[in-house]
GUSEVO-447159 format. One record per residue (C-alpha): residue in three letters; z, x, y. Coordinates in nm, 2 decimals, padded with zeros to 4 digits, always signed. Example, Ala and Ser with C-alpha at 12.3 -4.5 7.8 and 13.67 -1.06 7.14 Angstrom:
BEGIN
[node ALA,[+00.78,+01.23,-00.45]]
[node SER,[+00.71,+01.37,-00.11]]
//
This chain:
BEGIN
[node MET,[-04.24,+00.29,-01.08]]
[node ASP,[-04.23,+00.40,-01.40]]
[node ALA,[-04.52,+00.22,-01.63]]
[node ASN,[-04.24,+00.24,-01.92]]
[node GLN,[-03.96,+00.07,-01.66]]
[node GLU,[-03.84,-00.30,-01.78]]
[node PRO,[-03.86,-00.53,-01.50]]
[node PHE,[-03.54,-00.72,-01.42]]
[node GLY,[-03.47,-00.95,-01.21]]
[node ILE,[-03.22,-01.02,-00.96]]
[node VAL,[-03.16,-01.38,-00.76]]
[node ALA,[-02.95,-01.25,-00.46]]
[node GLY,[-02.72,-01.41,-00.25]]
[node GLY,[-02.52,-01.28,+00.02]]
[node GLY,[-02.21,-01.01,-00.01]]
[node ASN,[-02.23,-00.70,-00.10]]
[node PHE,[-02.22,-00.76,-00.51]]
[node PRO,[-02.63,-00.78,-00.51]]
[node ILE,[-02.68,-00.47,-00.39]]
[node LEU,[-02.42,-00.33,-00.64]]
[node CYS,[-02.62,-00.50,-00.89]]
[node ALA,[-02.95,-00.37,-00.77]]
[node LYS,[-02.84,-00.01,-00.73]]
[node SER,[-02.72,-00.02,-01.07]]
[node ALA,[-03.01,-00.21,-01.23]]
[node ARG,[-03.20,+00.09,-01.11]]
[node GLU,[-02.97,+00.33,-01.23]]
[node ALA,[-03.04,+00.21,-01.57]]
[node ASN,[-03.38,+00.25,-01.53]]
[node LYS,[-03.48,-00.10,-01.48]]
[node LEU,[-03.79,-00.22,-01.25]]
[node VAL,[-03.59,-00.44,-01.01]]
[node ILE,[-03.74,-00.76,-00.86]]
[node ALA,[-03.52,-00.89,-00.61]]
[node ILE,[-03.53,-01.25,-00.49]]
[node ALA,[-03.34,-01.23,-00.17]]
[node HIS,[-03.21,-01.56,+00.04]]
[node LYS,[-03.35,-01.60,+00.41]]
[node GLY,[-03.02,-01.61,+00.60]]
[node GLU,[-02.78,-01.51,+00.30]]
[node THR,[-02.90,-01.21,+00.17]]
[node SER,[-02.84,-00.83,+00.33]]
[node GLN,[-03.19,-00.65,+00.42]]
[node GLU,[-03.02,-00.34,+00.26]]
[node ILE,[-03.17,-00.48,-00.10]]
[node GLU,[-03.50,-00.39,+00.03]]
[node LYS,[-03.38,-00.01,-00.04]]
[node HIS,[-03.25,-00.06,-00.38]]
[node ALA,[-03.54,-00.32,-00.52]]
[node HIS,[-03.88,-00.22,-00.61]]
[node VAL,[-04.03,-00.56,-00.53]]
[node THR,[-03.83,-00.84,-00.29]]
[node LYS,[-03.93,-01.14,-00.23]]
[node TRP,[-03.78,-01.35,+00.04]]
[node VAL,[-03.76,-01.72,-00.01]]
[node HIS,[-03.58,-01.99,+00.18]]
[node LEU,[-03.28,-02.20,-00.01]]
[node GLY,[-03.47,-02.45,-00.26]]
[node GLN,[-03.79,-02.28,-00.31]]
[node LEU,[-03.74,-02.26,-00.70]]
[node GLY,[-04.12,-02.26,-00.76]]
[node LYS,[-04.15,-01.94,-00.59]]
[node ILE,[-03.87,-01.78,-00.78]]
[node ILE,[-04.03,-01.85,-01.08]]
[node LYS,[-04.36,-01.77,-01.00]]
[node THR,[-04.22,-01.44,-00.87]]
[node LEU,[-04.03,-01.35,-01.14]]
[node LYS,[-04.33,-01.43,-01.42]]
[node LYS,[-04.56,-01.24,-01.19]]
[node ASN,[-04.38,-00.93,-01.23]]
[node GLY,[-04.32,-00.96,-01.57]]
[node CYS,[-03.94,-01.02,-01.59]]
[node LYS,[-03.79,-01.15,-01.95]]
[node LYS,[-03.44,-01.10,-01.79]]
[node ALA,[-03.27,-01.18,-01.49]]
[node LEU,[-02.93,-01.24,-01.29]]
[node PHE,[-02.77,-01.44,-01.03]]
[node ALA,[-02.55,-01.24,-00.79]]
[node GLY,[-02.39,-01.33,-00.44]]
[node THR,[-02.28,-01.63,-00.25]]
[node ILE,[-02.48,-01.90,-00.10]]
[node THR,[-02.31,-02.07,+00.18]]
[node LYS,[-02.25,-02.43,+00.04]]
[node LYS,[-02.26,-02.63,+00.36]]
[node ARG,[-02.62,-02.48,+00.38]]
[node MET,[-02.70,-02.77,+00.14]]
[node PHE,[-02.64,-03.01,+00.42]]
[node TYR,[-02.91,-02.88,+00.71]]
[node ASP,[-03.10,-02.57,+00.56]]
[node VAL,[-03.29,-02.62,+00.26]]
[node ARG,[-03.65,-02.64,+00.21]]
[node PRO,[-03.72,-02.75,-00.16]]
[node ASP,[-04.07,-02.71,-00.30]]
[node ILE,[-04.17,-02.95,-00.57]]
[node ARG,[-04.03,-02.80,-00.87]]
[node ALA,[-03.68,-02.84,-00.68]]
[node LEU,[-03.70,-03.17,-00.61]]
[node ASN,[-03.80,-03.30,-00.96]]
[node LEU,[-03.49,-03.08,-01.08]]
[node TRP,[-03.23,-03.24,-00.79]]
[node ARG,[-03.33,-03.59,-00.91]]
[node LYS,[-03.26,-03.51,-01.26]]
[node ILE,[-02.91,-03.32,-01.19]]
[node GLY,[-02.63,-03.58,-01.19]]
[node SER,[-02.36,-03.39,-01.07]]
[node ARG,[-02.48,-03.21,-00.79]]
[node LEU,[-02.14,-02.93,-00.84]]
[node ASP,[-02.18,-02.57,-00.82]]
[node ASP,[-02.19,-02.53,-01.22]]
[node SER,[-02.42,-02.84,-01.23]]
[node ILE,[-02.68,-02.71,-01.02]]
[node LEU,[-02.68,-02.34,-01.12]]
[node ARG,[-02.71,-02.44,-01.50]]
[node ALA,[-02.99,-02.66,-01.41]]
[node VAL,[-03.17,-02.37,-01.24]]
[node SER,[-03.11,-02.10,-01.54]]
[node GLY,[-03.24,-02.39,-01.74]]
[node GLU,[-03.58,-02.39,-01.57]]
[node LEU,[-03.60,-02.04,-01.59]]
[node GLU,[-03.50,-02.04,-01.92]]
[node LYS,[-03.82,-02.27,-01.97]]
[node GLU,[-04.03,-02.02,-01.83]]
[node GLY,[-03.92,-01.74,-02.08]]
[node ILE,[-03.68,-01.57,-01.86]]
[node GLU,[-03.32,-01.50,-02.01]]
[node ILE,[-03.02,-01.56,-01.76]]
[node VAL,[-02.77,-01.28,-01.83]]
[node PRO,[-02.43,-01.26,-01.71]]
[node SER,[-02.38,-01.14,-01.34]]
[node THR,[-02.20,-00.82,-01.46]]
[node TYR,[-02.50,-00.72,-01.66]]
[node PHE,[-02.49,-00.34,-01.56]]
[node LEU,[-02.13,-00.40,-01.39]]
[node GLU,[-01.85,-00.48,-01.64]]
[node ASP,[-01.63,-00.25,-01.45]]
[node LEU,[-01.57,-00.48,-01.17]]
[node TYR,[-01.36,-00.72,-01.40]]
[node THR,[-01.03,-00.75,-01.28]]
[node PRO,[-00.75,-00.57,-01.54]]
[node LYS,[-00.41,-00.70,-01.65]]
[node GLY,[-00.14,-00.64,-01.47]]
[node ILE,[+00.08,-00.55,-01.15]]
[node LEU,[-00.21,-00.37,-00.93]]
[node THR,[+00.01,-00.27,-00.63]]
[node LYS,[+00.32,-00.13,-00.57]]
[node ARG,[+00.49,-00.41,-00.48]]
[node ARG,[+00.57,-00.64,-00.76]]
[node PRO,[+00.60,-01.02,-00.68]]
[node THR,[+00.97,-01.16,-00.66]]
[node LYS,[+01.08,-01.43,-00.90]]
[node ASP,[+01.00,-01.72,-00.68]]
[node GLU,[+00.64,-01.54,-00.61]]
[node GLU,[+00.63,-01.55,-01.00]]
[node GLU,[+00.72,-01.89,-01.05]]
[node ASP,[+00.43,-01.97,-00.75]]
[node ILE,[+00.17,-01.77,-00.96]]
[node LYS,[+00.22,-01.95,-01.28]]
[node PHE,[+00.25,-02.33,-01.07]]
[node GLY,[-00.08,-02.21,-00.85]]
[node TYR,[-00.24,-02.10,-01.20]]
[node ALA,[-00.18,-02.42,-01.39]]
[node ILE,[-00.28,-02.66,-01.12]]
[node GLN,[-00.60,-02.46,-01.01]]
[node LYS,[-00.72,-02.47,-01.42]]
[node LYS,[-00.70,-02.86,-01.35]]
[node ILE,[-00.89,-02.86,-01.04]]
[node GLY,[-01.13,-02.62,-01.18]]
[node ALA,[-01.18,-02.84,-01.49]]
[node LEU,[-01.32,-03.07,-01.21]]
[node ASP,[-01.54,-02.81,-01.10]]
[node ILE,[-01.45,-02.83,-00.72]]
[node GLY,[-01.29,-02.47,-00.65]]
[node GLN,[-01.17,-02.15,-00.78]]
[node THR,[-00.88,-02.06,-00.51]]
[node ILE,[-00.52,-02.24,-00.44]]
[node VAL,[-00.30,-02.15,-00.19]]
[node VAL,[+00.10,-02.22,-00.27]]
[node LYS,[+00.44,-02.19,-00.15]]
[node ASP,[+00.75,-02.29,-00.27]]
[node ARG,[+00.59,-02.44,-00.57]]
[node THR,[+00.41,-02.70,-00.35]]
[node VAL,[+00.04,-02.71,-00.31]]
[node VAL,[-00.05,-02.60,+00.06]]
[node ALA,[-00.45,-02.59,+00.06]]
[node VAL,[-00.75,-02.60,-00.24]]
[node GLU,[-01.08,-02.47,-00.18]]
[node ALA,[-01.38,-02.69,-00.15]]
[node MET,[-01.67,-02.62,+00.00]]
[node GLU,[-01.56,-02.40,+00.30]]
[node GLY,[-01.52,-02.10,+00.03]]
[node THR,[-01.21,-01.85,-00.05]]
[node ASP,[-01.15,-01.68,+00.33]]
[node GLU,[-01.08,-02.01,+00.50]]
[node THR,[-00.88,-02.17,+00.25]]
[node ILE,[-00.63,-01.87,+00.26]]
[node ALA,[-00.65,-01.93,+00.66]]
[node ARG,[-00.58,-02.27,+00.63]]
[node GLY,[-00.29,-02.19,+00.42]]
[node GLY,[-00.15,-01.94,+00.63]]
[node ARG,[-00.15,-02.19,+00.91]]
[node LEU,[+00.03,-02.44,+00.72]]
[node THR,[+00.29,-02.22,+00.57]]
[node GLY,[+00.34,-01.94,+00.86]]
[node GLN,[+00.42,-01.68,+00.67]]
[node GLY,[+00.47,-01.63,+00.23]]
[node ALA,[+00.16,-01.78,+00.10]]
[node VAL,[+00.05,-01.69,-00.28]]
[node VAL,[-00.32,-01.70,-00.31]]
[node VAL,[-00.43,-01.76,-00.69]]
[node LYS,[-00.80,-01.79,-00.78]]
[node VAL,[-00.89,-01.84,-01.14]]
[node ALA,[-01.21,-01.91,-01.36]]
[node LYS,[-01.28,-02.29,-01.45]]
[node PRO,[-01.18,-02.36,-01.77]]
[node ASP,[-01.54,-02.40,-01.90]]
[node GLN,[-01.65,-02.13,-01.66]]
[node ASP,[-02.01,-02.01,-01.73]]
[node LEU,[-01.94,-01.61,-01.65]]
[node ARG,[-02.32,-01.59,-01.59]]
[node PHE,[-02.32,-01.70,-01.24]]
[node ASP,[-02.04,-01.81,-00.98]]
[node VAL,[-01.75,-01.58,-01.13]]
[node PRO,[-01.40,-01.57,-00.89]]
[node SER,[-01.41,-01.27,-00.69]]
[node ALA,[-01.21,-01.08,-00.43]]
[node GLY,[-01.22,-00.75,-00.24]]
[node LEU,[-01.11,-00.59,+00.08]]
[node GLY,[-01.24,-00.89,+00.30]]
[node THR,[-01.01,-01.12,+00.10]]
[node ILE,[-00.68,-00.84,+00.17]]
[node ARG,[-00.79,-00.86,+00.56]]
[node GLN,[-00.78,-01.22,+00.55]]
[node MET,[-00.44,-01.25,+00.38]]
[node ILE,[-00.28,-01.03,+00.62]]
[node GLU,[-00.39,-01.22,+00.91]]
[node ALA,[-00.27,-01.52,+00.73]]
[node LYS,[+00.05,-01.35,+00.64]]
[node ALA,[+00.01,-01.42,+00.25]]
[node ARG,[+00.21,-01.23,+00.04]]
[node VAL,[+00.06,-01.22,-00.33]]
[node LEU,[-00.30,-01.22,-00.46]]
[node ALA,[-00.33,-01.33,-00.81]]
[node LEU,[-00.69,-01.30,-00.98]]
[node GLU,[-00.73,-01.38,-01.35]]
[node ALA,[-00.77,-01.07,-01.56]]
[node GLY,[-01.10,-01.04,-01.73]]
[node LYS,[-01.27,-01.36,-01.56]]
[node SER,[-01.28,-01.24,-01.22]]
[node LEU,[-01.43,-00.98,-01.00]]
[node PHE,[-01.26,-00.74,-00.77]]
[node PHE,[-01.47,-00.52,-00.55]]
[node ASP,[-01.37,-00.24,-00.34]]
[node ARG,[-01.05,-00.22,-00.57]]
[node GLU,[-00.91,+00.09,-00.49]]
[node LYS,[-00.94,+00.04,-00.07]]
[node ALA,[-00.87,-00.31,-00.16]]
[node ILE,[-00.52,-00.20,-00.34]]
[node GLU,[-00.47,+00.08,-00.06]]
[node LEU,[-00.49,-00.19,+00.22]]
[node ALA,[-00.25,-00.42,+00.03]]
[node ASP,[+00.02,-00.14,-00.04]]
[node GLN,[+00.01,-00.09,+00.35]]
[node HIS,[+00.11,-00.41,+00.42]]
[node GLY,[+00.33,-00.54,+00.18]]
[node ILE,[+00.09,-00.76,-00.03]]
[node ALA,[+00.14,-00.79,-00.46]]
[node ILE,[-00.19,-00.80,-00.62]]
[node VAL,[-00.14,-00.95,-00.98]]
[node GLY,[-00.37,-00.98,-01.27]]
[node ILE,[-00.30,-01.26,-01.46]]
[node ASP,[-00.34,-01.26,-01.84]]
[node PRO,[-00.49,-01.57,-01.94]]
[node THR,[-00.34,-01.54,-02.26]]
//
């Protein structure tokens, strides 16, 4: 460890994103303090963080104590938390219980904003999850060899408009449509299961649209897709993936596009304007 390194906190969930954040923070000469969630975060985080503290979901006091003890003035949230775990695998401490009672709406953004507010009360600034990785944002335009057909373009426009309204209610970020019909809407199950359900209902040819909520707080819960999304679409026989450009993350972009090209799937970065 270098005494001149600035401590930087990463509150990590599941997936590869927290690992990428830890690597990039370290490359930026930060002293990486990782808060890893048991049952969610990959143990690989320990290879890239200088300090790793494992917590159970709901241990807000322990998160704050660890970040403050290690001198963190800035932190970010990265990675997924399996939403259904809130019903069977949460171990809230006193600070989390007190916060939970104050939250009027138990929706994603409400919870994350409330948690970040508690950290900021302690002098820890919450920065965007893309603080070190802004190149992960989805670019505008057609990203694959195949372009959407005219009918698929209409489905994209239809799905985008509907999903923005659903997103305003903070329900989910993904919608599956076909022939200007809503087939599946994401709730607690997550994107992959939404695509799978859409595939079962349509048989083939579904259009998957994933966009930011109208008042999306880009510090956390940014819409994302990647190689796993394309694999799920192949299984569901879906034909188009539309992501909001500049407001969604696209992981493993080159590999995902290559796989999409092999299976005739079109990927579009929607221009929000």
